[in-house]
C-alpha positions, 0 to 999 in steps of 0.5 A, a space after each residue: 753452427 746453424 740448426 741444419 748443420 747441428 750435430 747429433 745430440 742425445 740426452 741420457 738419464 742415469 736411473 737407479 729407480 723408477 719414480 716421479 723424479 726419474 720421470 721428471 728428469 726424462 721429461 726435461 731430457 726430452 726438451 733438450 734432445 730428440 733422442 733420450 736414453 735411460 742408463 741403469 748400472 746394475 751391480 752384481 747381485 741385483 736381479 737381472 730382469 726386475 728393473 727391466 720389467 718395471 721399466 718396460 711397464 712404466 717408461 716403454 717409450 724411453 729405451 733402457 740401456 743396462 750396464 752390468 758391473 761386478 763392482 760398486 763403481 757405477 760412476 766409472 762404468 757410466 763414464 765408459 758407457 757414455 764414451 762408447 755410446 758417443 762413438 757408436 751413435 756418432 753423437 757430437 753432444 750428450 747431455 746427462 740429466 741427473 734425476 734428483 732421486 739419484 742425488 738423494 739416494 747416494 749421499 756421496 753425490 753432489 748433483 751435476 757438479 760431481 758427475 761433471 767432475 767424473 765426465 770432464 775428460 769426455 768431449 761433448 758430454 754435458 751434465 745437468 740436474 733435472 729441475 725441481 718442478 715439472 717441465 712443460 713440453 711443447 
């Protein structure tokens, strides 16, 4: 497929916190696709506006999609959100970039491999770990 025939590609970064590792993941995502979105899965009990206000202040150029969930199944809700996004945006490919801080924050996670297992049933979804070092942009 030539670049003029290439389908729509979106990079998505699941975010739990606004930190340096999240910023690295966003920078890396920007090298993969021209459209980058951040997705925050908010569990019940979290304050509705706190994360959005922090995000708007620190990352105003990256749109934030907030997915509300009454349960602790953040990964399951992210899978459903990605599937809905793929259909709504008519995206042929979505690359999910996992920030290193997200892996460290949840000891059950094993980086891209565990996300890939959760997302394997969705066509056109690829999972990558964010690099450990800063990514140079052109």
